[in-house]
N, C-alpha and C positions, 0 to 999 in steps of 0.2 A: 601407330597407337590407336586404341579403341576410343570412340567418341564418348562412351559412357562415362559418367561422372561417378566416382566412388565416394562412399561415406564410411569411414572406419570409426566404430565405437571402441574405445579402449577402457577397460576397467582394471582394477588392481590385480586380481587373480584369486584363485581358490584351489584347494585340493580337488581332484576329480573323484576321489572316493574317501570314505571315512575310515581308511585303514592307516595304521601307523606308518607304513612305507610311503603312501601317497602324501600324507601330511608332512612327513620328514622331508621329502623331496621339495615340496612347495615352500616350506619354511626356510630351507637351506638356500633356495634361489632368492627368495624375498629378502631375507635378513643379511644376505651377503652383498647386496647392492649398496654401494657407497652413498647413493642418494638417500637411503633409508638409515643406515648406520655408517657414520663417517670415520670410524676408528681405523687405525692401521691394520691392514688385512693380516699381517703376520702375527698380530696380537689377537685380533678379533676372531678370525676363523677357527683357531683351536678352541677358543672359549665357546663359540657358537655350536660347533659340532661335538665338542667334548663335554660341555656342561649344560648350556642353555636348552638345546633341543632334547637331549636325553632326559633332563630333569622335568621338562614340561610336556613331553610328547603324550604321555598317558592322559593327562588332564585335558589337553587341547583336543585330543581324539574324542574324548567324551563330550566336549563342548560342541564339536561339529556334529556328532551323532544326534545331539539333542535338538538341532535346528534343521536337519536335512529335510528337503522338500521335494516331493515327487521323485524320490530316489536320486536326487542330485543337490548340489549346492544351491541355496536360494539366490546367491549372487549370480551364478551362471544361468539359472532358470530365468530370472527376471531380465537379465541382460540379453539373453537370446530372444525372449518375447518382444523386447523393445526393438531389436533388430528386425524381426519378422514383421512387426507392425509398421515400421518405417518403410520397409520394402513395399508394403501394400499401399500406403498413402503417398509415397514418393516414387512413382514408376520411372522417373527420370534418373533415379539414383540406384546404385547397387550397394546396399548396406551390408557390411560384414562386421563381425565381432572378434576382438582379440583381447588377450590379457597381457599386462606388463610382465607378470610372472605366472608360469604354468600354461595351461591350454584353454582355449585355442592360442597357439603360439603366435606371437607378434610377427616374427620373421616369416613364418610360413603363410600367414594371412596376407601380409604385404606382397609376398611373391605372387599371390593370386590376382593382385590388383595392379601390378607393375606396368601394365600396358595401357592404363587409363590416362586420359589427359590431365584430369584434376582429381585429387583426393582430399576431401575434407576430413580432418581428424578432430574428433570430439573425445576428450578424456572425461570420463564420467565423474569428475571432481568439480563441483561448482566453484569452489574457492581455490585459486591457484596456490601451489606450494612447490618448492624445489624437490620435496620428498615424493611428490606424486606426478603432477602435470609435467614438470621439467624432466622427470625420469623417463616419461613417455617420449617427449620431444627428442631427448638425447639418444635414446635407444633407436628411434626411427632414423635419425640422422646417421647413426653408425651403420645400421642395417643397409641403408640405401646409398651409402657414400661411394660405392663403386659401380652403381647402376649407370648404364649409358642411356641418355635421354630420359631421365626420370620424370614422373608426373610433377605437376605443380602441386605442392602440398599447402593446404590452408589449415593452419592450426588454430583452433578455438582455445585461447589461452585460459579463459574462465568465464563463468556467467553468474557471478555472485550477485550482480545487480540487474540481471536481465528481467525485464518487466513481466514476461510470461512465467518465468520461474518464481518470482515473488508472489504473483497473483495466484498461481497454482498452489503454492505452499500455504498461503493465507486461507484459501478456500478449503483446502484439505484440513488445516488446523481447525477452522470454523466448524466443519462438519463433526469434528470430535468434541470440541469443548462446549458446544451448545447443548450436548447431551450430558457429558460428564461434569461440566462446570467446575473445573479445578480452581484452587486458589492461586496456583502458580503454574506458569508455562515455562519449562526449562528447555532452552535451545542448546543442545550438546554437540560440539564439534570434535573431530579427532584432534588430539594434541600433537605437538611436535616439540623437540628440544629447543630451549631458548637460544642455545648457541648457534642453531641454524639461522635464526632470525638475524642475529648480529653478523655471523661469519659470511652468510650468503646474501645478506640484504633481502631476505625473504619477507614479502609483505602479506603473508598468510593471515596474521592476526587482523590486519586492517580489512582484509576481504571478508573475514568471518564477521567482524563487528559491523561492517556495512550491511551484510545480509540481515543480521539481527535488527539493526536500526530500521531498515526498510520494512521488515515484517512487523516490528512494533508499531510503526506509523500506520501501516495498513490495518492491523488488528485493533488499534485504539479507537477506530471509528465505531466499531460494534461492541468492543469490550473495554471501555475506558477504565474500569477498575481492576482489570486483570494484570497481575504482576508478572512481568516477563524477565527471566534471568538468562544468563549466557555462561557457558562453561566448556571445559575441554576434557575429553576422556582418553582411554587407551594408553595411559602412561606406561612406558617400558624402560627398565634399566635405571641407572643412577643419573644424577644431574638434574638441573632445573628444567621444568617443562612449562608450557603455557598454562596459565592459571585464570580463574579458579578451577580446581579439579572437580569433575562431575560427581564423583562419589562423596567428596566432602560437602558439596553443596546439598546433595540429597540427604545426608545425615542431619545437617542443620535444619532443613525443611521438615524432616520427620520429627525432630525434637521440638519444633514449634507447633506441632499438631496440625500442619497445613496439608492439604491435598495437592498433588502434582501431576501434571501431564508432561511427558518428555518426548521431544522429537529431535531427530538428528539431521539438520538441513544439509550437512556436508556429504551425506551418503545418498546417491541417486537411487540406489536399490538396497534392499535389506540384505544383511550379511551377518557374519559372526559378531562384529562389533555392535550391531544394533539388536539382533535377535537374542544373542546370548548375553553379551556384556551389559546391555541396558535392560532388556526385558526380563532376564532371568537373574543375573548376578546382582545388578544394582537394585532391582525390585526387592530381592531378598534382603539386601543391606538396608534399604529403606524401612522395610517391615521390622527388621531386627532392632531398629533404633526408635521404635514407637510409631512409625508411620502407619496409616490405615488405608489411604486411598491413593494408589499409584496406577497410572495408565501410560502405556506406550503408544504413541501415534506412529503407525508404519511409515516407511519411506513412500515416495510417490510410485516407486516400482514401475510397472508397465501400464499404468493408467493412461487414458487418452490425453490428459493434460501434460503428462511427461513426454509423450510422443510429439505433441505440439511444441513443447519447449525445444526439443532437439531439432525439429523441423525448422523452427524459426531461427535457430542458430546457424543453420546451413544457409538459409536465405539471407541472413544478416551479413554473413561473411562472404 
């Protein structure tokens, strides 16, 4: 075994191109994972490939085209930048990037690191959920199940209450709201079906609420009159999801004549859910309902504070 210690950053995934074929391939892999959609495969897969993807492919392709950055996915671009910066500031680590779905493929990346003594695994989801972090853990265990003398894997389960994470977000928000001075700060997290909370005993809601509470406590010192709200976005399909829904909250804020700034603390880097769903789609919804002042606060992306957060997680574990 090589004495080098590995660090594997894992993000959700993204199409590699804004072509229908690339997006279809990505969506198929993503939405066929039972961590994401837990319906019977015999029922769900014909619906997925026969109805869902064909009906949505044109629109989703346009959505990706509207946010593409430097000729690639923002999620991939910022994740790669993070990896490169960590390699510079942590010479004792070999940091690599993989995606749960799509490329860089998780199995191929792990294979490059299989001879290391230790591998720290950080899923770029601050709040643990069975739909995201657990999907990574289970996939890695499956991939490495037949390895002889595997490395010691250290999984960072989540960092919803990590001091460096909360401090970085608070400073990032402060830099924005001291200029824009919104009436309301909306913290929007990715939603999940409520049945997962009950069926899997997923504590995702508690982890999101904890992040919001810690941010509110931190920001109240400088902005005692700022109203901070909490919501969930990206609802998909039927059934009850985590509430309140971000779009509904924004409609209410618009009708009250209030200004709003939105940040998505559950996304380490910007992606289609933030850049399109929030900054384009929900911005338009806000304006259509009488809103006048909407601002989106970008994710931490590849800033130095984000690098320090991830570096501290490795040291902590």
